[in-house]
C-alpha positions as CSV (number, residue, x, y, z in Angstrom):
1,M,202.9,136.9,176.5
2,S,204.9,133.8,176.6
3,T,207.8,133.4,179.0
4,T,208.9,130.4,177.9
5,R,213.4,130.3,177.8
6,V,213.6,130.0,174.3
7,I,216.5,127.0,173.2
8,D,218.1,127.7,170.0
9,L,219.6,124.4,168.2
10,R,219.4,125.4,164.8
11,S,222.7,125.9,164.2
12,D,226.1,126.0,165.6
13,T,226.9,129.6,163.7
14,F,224.7,131.1,166.7
15,T,227.4,131.0,168.8
16,V,228.1,135.1,170.1
17,P,231.4,136.3,171.4
18,D,232.2,136.4,175.3
19,D,233.7,139.4,177.1
20,G,237.6,137.8,176.9
21,M,237.2,137.5,172.6
22,R,235.4,140.9,172.5
23,R,238.4,142.1,175.0
24,A,240.7,140.4,172.5
25,M,239.3,142.2,169.1
26,A,239.1,146.0,170.8
27,A,243.2,145.4,171.6
28,A,244.2,144.0,168.1
29,E,247.0,145.3,166.8
30,V,245.6,145.8,162.6
31,G,247.2,147.3,159.7
32,D,246.2,146.5,155.7
33,D,245.7,142.8,154.9
34,V,245.5,143.3,151.1
35,W,249.2,144.7,151.5
36,G,250.4,141.4,153.7
37,E,250.7,144.1,156.7
38,D,248.3,143.1,159.2
39,P,249.8,141.4,161.9
40,T,246.9,140.0,163.6
41,V,246.0,138.2,160.3
42,N,249.3,136.8,159.7
43,R,249.8,135.3,163.2
44,L,246.4,133.6,162.9
45,E,247.5,132.2,159.1
46,E,250.4,131.5,160.7
47,H,249.1,129.3,163.7
48,V,246.6,127.5,161.2
49,A,249.2,126.8,159.1
50,A,250.9,125.0,161.4
51,L,247.9,123.3,163.0
52,L,247.1,121.9,160.2
53,G,250.2,120.6,158.5
54,K,250.6,122.8,156.0
55,Q,253.0,125.3,154.3
56,A,250.4,128.1,154.4
57,A,247.5,129.5,154.9
58,M,244.6,132.8,154.2
59,Y,241.5,134.4,155.9
60,V,238.8,134.7,154.5
61,P,235.5,136.1,155.3
62,S,233.5,132.7,155.1
63,G,233.7,129.0,154.9
64,T,231.9,129.1,151.6
65,M,234.4,131.5,150.1
66,G,237.3,129.3,151.3
67,N,235.4,126.5,149.6
68,L,235.4,128.8,146.4
69,V,238.6,130.2,146.3
70,S,240.2,126.4,147.1
71,V,238.2,125.1,143.6
72,C,238.9,127.9,142.0
73,A,243.0,127.8,142.2
74,Q,243.1,124.1,141.7
75,T,241.0,123.6,138.7
76,R,240.2,125.2,135.1
77,P,236.7,126.0,133.7
78,G,235.6,123.3,132.0
79,D,237.4,120.5,134.6
80,E,235.0,118.4,136.8
81,I,235.1,117.9,140.4
82,V,233.9,114.3,141.8
83,V,231.8,115.2,145.2
84,D,229.4,113.7,148.0
85,R,225.8,115.4,146.6
86,E,225.1,115.7,150.1
87,S,227.9,117.8,150.4
88,H,227.6,121.7,151.7
89,L,229.5,122.7,148.3
90,V,227.1,120.7,146.2
91,V,223.8,121.4,148.9
92,Y,224.4,125.5,150.1
93,E,227.0,126.9,147.9
94,V,224.6,128.6,145.2
95,A,226.4,126.5,142.8
96,G,229.6,129.3,143.3
97,A,231.7,126.0,141.7
98,A,229.6,126.2,138.2
99,V,229.2,129.9,138.1
100,V,232.6,131.5,139.2
101,G,234.9,128.3,138.5
102,G,233.4,127.1,135.6
103,V,233.6,123.4,136.4
104,Q,231.1,120.5,136.4
105,M,230.0,118.6,139.5
106,R,230.1,114.5,139.6
107,H,227.9,113.7,142.5
108,L,228.8,110.7,144.5
109,D,226.5,109.2,147.6
110,P,228.2,107.5,150.0
111,A,226.4,106.3,153.3
112,S,229.5,107.1,155.4
113,G,230.2,110.6,153.9
114,V,233.5,109.8,152.5
115,P,233.9,107.9,149.2
116,S,235.7,104.3,148.8
117,A,238.2,104.0,146.6
118,A,236.3,102.1,144.3
119,E,233.9,105.0,144.5
120,V,236.8,107.4,143.3
121,D,237.9,105.1,140.5
122,A,234.1,104.4,139.0
123,A,233.8,108.3,139.0
124,V,236.6,109.5,137.8
125,R,236.5,110.1,133.8
126,P,238.4,108.0,131.1
127,A,240.7,110.0,128.7
128,D,238.1,110.8,126.5
129,V,237.5,114.7,124.1
130,H,233.8,114.1,124.9
131,Q,234.5,114.2,128.7
132,P,236.0,116.7,131.4
133,I,239.0,116.1,133.2
134,S,238.3,115.0,136.7
135,R,240.6,117.3,138.5
136,L,239.8,117.7,142.1
137,L,238.3,114.7,144.9
138,C,236.0,117.1,147.5
139,L,235.3,115.7,150.9
140,E,233.6,117.6,153.7
141,N,234.6,116.6,157.7
142,T,232.4,116.6,159.8
143,H,229.9,116.1,156.8
144,N,226.6,117.8,158.0
145,R,224.0,116.1,155.9
146,R,225.2,112.8,157.1
147,G,224.7,113.3,160.9
148,G,227.7,115.2,161.2
149,A,229.8,112.4,161.1
150,A,234.0,112.8,162.1
151,L,235.6,110.7,159.0
152,A,238.6,109.1,160.5
153,A,242.0,109.8,158.7
154,S,242.0,106.1,156.8
155,L,238.8,106.5,155.2
156,I,240.0,109.8,153.9
157,A,243.5,108.4,153.3
158,A,241.5,105.2,150.8
159,A,239.4,108.1,148.9
160,A,242.7,110.3,148.3
161,G,244.6,107.7,147.7
162,A,242.6,106.8,145.0
163,A,242.4,110.5,143.5
164,R,246.1,110.7,143.6
165,R,246.3,107.9,141.2
166,H,244.1,109.9,138.5
167,G,246.1,112.8,139.2
168,M,243.5,114.3,140.7
169,R,244.3,117.1,143.9
170,V,242.0,116.8,147.5
171,H,239.9,119.6,149.1
172,C,238.3,118.9,152.4
173,D,235.3,121.4,153.4
174,G,236.6,121.3,157.4
175,A,234.7,123.6,158.8
176,R,234.2,121.5,161.6
177,L,237.5,120.4,160.9
178,F,237.8,120.4,165.4
179,N,234.8,118.9,166.0
180,A,235.7,115.8,163.7
181,A,239.5,115.5,166.0
182,A,237.4,116.1,169.2
183,A,235.2,113.2,168.7
184,L,237.9,110.8,167.0
185,D,241.2,111.6,169.6
186,S,243.0,112.8,166.6
187,T,244.5,116.1,165.6
188,P,243.2,118.5,162.7
189,A,246.7,117.7,161.1
190,D,246.1,113.9,160.7
191,L,242.8,114.4,159.5
192,V,244.0,116.3,156.6
193,A,247.5,114.8,156.2
194,Q,245.9,113.3,152.4
195,C,244.7,116.6,151.7
196,D,245.8,119.3,149.2
197,S,243.9,121.8,150.8
198,V,241.3,122.6,153.7
199,S,239.1,124.9,154.6
200,V,238.1,125.3,158.8
201,C,236.0,127.5,159.8
202,L,236.4,130.0,163.0
203,S,232.5,131.0,163.2
204,K,230.7,127.9,163.7
205,G,231.4,126.1,167.2
206,L,234.8,127.6,168.0
207,G,232.5,130.7,168.7
208,A,234.3,133.6,166.6
209,P,231.9,136.2,165.0
210,V,233.4,136.0,161.5
211,G,236.0,134.2,159.0
212,S,237.2,130.9,158.0
213,V,241.1,130.2,156.9
214,V,242.3,127.9,154.4
215,A,245.2,126.4,154.3
216,A,247.2,124.3,151.4
217,G,250.8,124.3,150.1
218,A,252.4,127.9,149.5
219,E,251.7,128.0,145.4
220,T,248.2,126.6,146.0
221,V,247.0,129.8,148.6
222,A,249.1,132.4,146.4
223,E,246.5,131.2,144.1
224,A,243.5,131.2,146.3
225,R,244.8,134.7,147.3
226,R,244.4,135.8,144.0
227,W,240.6,134.7,143.7
228,R,239.8,135.8,146.6
229,K,241.0,139.4,145.9
230,R,238.8,138.8,142.7
231,L,235.4,138.2,144.9
232,G,236.1,140.7,146.8
233,G,237.1,139.4,149.8
234,G,240.5,141.3,150.7
235,M,239.4,143.1,154.3
236,R,242.1,145.3,154.7
237,Q,242.2,146.0,158.6
238,A,241.2,142.4,159.4
239,G,242.8,141.8,162.5
240,I,240.1,142.8,164.9
241,L,238.2,139.9,163.5
242,A,241.2,138.1,163.2
243,A,242.1,138.3,166.8
244,A,238.3,136.7,167.8
245,G,239.7,133.7,165.3
246,L,243.1,133.3,167.6
247,Y,241.1,133.6,170.8
248,A,238.6,131.1,169.9
249,L,241.6,128.7,169.2
250,E,243.0,129.2,172.1
251,H,240.5,128.8,174.3
252,N,237.0,127.4,172.6
253,V,238.6,124.0,171.3
254,E,239.3,121.3,174.4
255,R,235.4,122.2,175.5
256,L,233.8,120.8,172.1
257,H,233.7,117.7,173.9
258,E,230.7,119.4,175.8
259,D,228.9,120.1,172.6
260,H,229.0,116.5,171.3
261,A,227.7,115.4,174.8
262,N,224.9,117.9,174.4
263,A,224.1,116.2,171.4
264,R,224.4,112.7,172.4
265,L,221.6,113.6,175.1
266,L,219.4,115.1,173.0
267,A,219.4,111.7,170.2
268,D,219.1,109.4,173.3
269,A,215.9,111.4,173.8
270,L,214.6,112.1,170.0
271,G,215.6,108.3,169.5
272,D,213.2,107.2,172.1
273,V,210.1,108.3,171.0
274,P,208.2,105.4,168.7
275,G,208.2,106.7,164.9
276,V,211.5,108.7,165.2
277,R,214.5,106.7,163.8
278,L,217.7,108.9,164.2
279,Q,220.6,109.2,161.6
280,L,223.6,108.4,163.5
281,P,226.7,108.4,161.4
282,E,229.3,105.5,162.9
283,V,231.4,108.7,164.7
284,P,228.8,111.7,165.6
285,T,229.5,115.0,166.8
286,N,227.5,117.9,167.5
287,I,224.5,117.5,165.1
288,V,221.3,115.4,165.4
289,L,219.8,114.1,162.3
290,A,216.0,112.7,162.7
291,L,213.4,111.5,160.2
292,C,210.3,112.2,162.3
293,P,206.6,110.7,162.0
294,R,205.8,114.1,160.7
295,P,207.1,116.4,158.1
296,A,209.5,118.4,159.8
297,V,207.9,121.6,158.6
298,E,205.7,120.6,161.3
299,V,207.6,119.6,164.0
300,V,209.1,123.0,163.4
301,E,206.5,124.9,164.2
302,L,205.5,123.2,167.3
303,A,208.6,123.3,168.4
304,A,209.2,126.7,168.4
305,A,205.9,127.0,170.0
306,A,207.3,124.8,172.8
307,G,210.1,127.4,173.6
308,V,212.9,125.0,171.1
309,L,214.3,126.4,167.5
310,V,215.3,123.2,165.1
311,T,215.9,123.1,161.3
312,D,213.5,121.1,158.8
313,M,216.1,119.9,156.4
314,G,213.4,118.5,154.1
315,G,210.6,116.5,154.0
316,P,210.5,114.4,157.6
317,L,214.3,115.6,158.5
318,L,214.9,117.3,161.6
319,R,218.3,118.8,163.1
320,C,219.4,120.0,166.3
321,M,222.6,121.3,167.1
322,T,225.0,122.0,170.1
323,Y,227.2,124.5,170.2
324,L,229.1,126.9,173.1
325,G,226.0,128.7,174.6
326,I,224.2,125.8,175.1
327,S,224.6,124.4,178.6
328,R,223.9,120.8,180.2
329,D,221.0,121.9,181.4
330,D,220.0,123.8,177.9
331,A,220.1,120.8,176.2
332,R,218.2,118.7,178.9
333,E,215.2,121.2,178.9
334,A,215.1,121.0,175.1
335,A,215.4,117.2,175.1
336,S,212.4,117.0,177.3
337,R,210.2,119.8,175.4
338,L,211.3,117.6,172.1
339,H,210.4,114.4,173.3
340,G,206.9,115.7,174.1
341,V,206.5,117.8,170.8
342,L,207.6,114.3,169.4
343,T,205.4,112.4,170.9
344,Q,202.6,114.0,170.7
345,L,202.5,114.0,166.7
346,A,203.4,110.3,167.3
347,A,200.0,109.7,168.9
């Protein structure tokens, strides 16, 4: 039996609660959140709303639900949302916006991860009875399939400004917004100041076991709460989970820089292999995307045999992610093993 220590770089969703977080969960004061009476959930929502500079917030079980209720609360069936074709909303959320919200997606392909004002202008439908109404622009920060790109407030503002000139609202999938803020030396509120709604995830790099939070204006959150109930997202005594989110925001935000440094170490090792081409954004975070000399599925298999778990993103594209629980020594060891695997394949 192999004794090789396995290093899991598949996703930052593999974080687990530490002892302090577990104690906070066990001690959480709870009530019925569907009735608005869970004090810990209420504290989490108030705290996140303040962090993001929004009027109100709502705790949801997942980022996918957070995006879906945000879309549904700000559109009507038959409307159209404008979105990057590589966004999480398009690729990984099983067409929920279409199936549940009844909205159509108009895909853009911005290399940076955020469309320019001109690209937004070109995507907006004219006032024509034959065409849907362009109702909502959806952005993602950081952007997973664009290499974990952290998108600056100026880029967001340019796209959002164009959308508003056409009467559209703006939603940000901010699942990793705190990573973006750390990489850009910004505040989360500054990054979403021009967005009407935002969904942030607590169970990725921040280390909570479950949950995301939607923040927006009070009316939008009230409508999103109705959609959460409609989708079965009311969670009764959810304070046990919300306590983990509060703990994560207090203890695990400042350390995100460590994950970014570890990702850079991995990127340097992979980029040193002949035939490997990195997809490095202007401002990287905790995600490393690499185009390999062979199909990524082959790399995944060989890497697993070497004790490193990575993700096949389709074709030759490979993804590695760093997060809470991956130490500097883990990153060095994984970099060495992956360098060997890719060198073997390149040869």
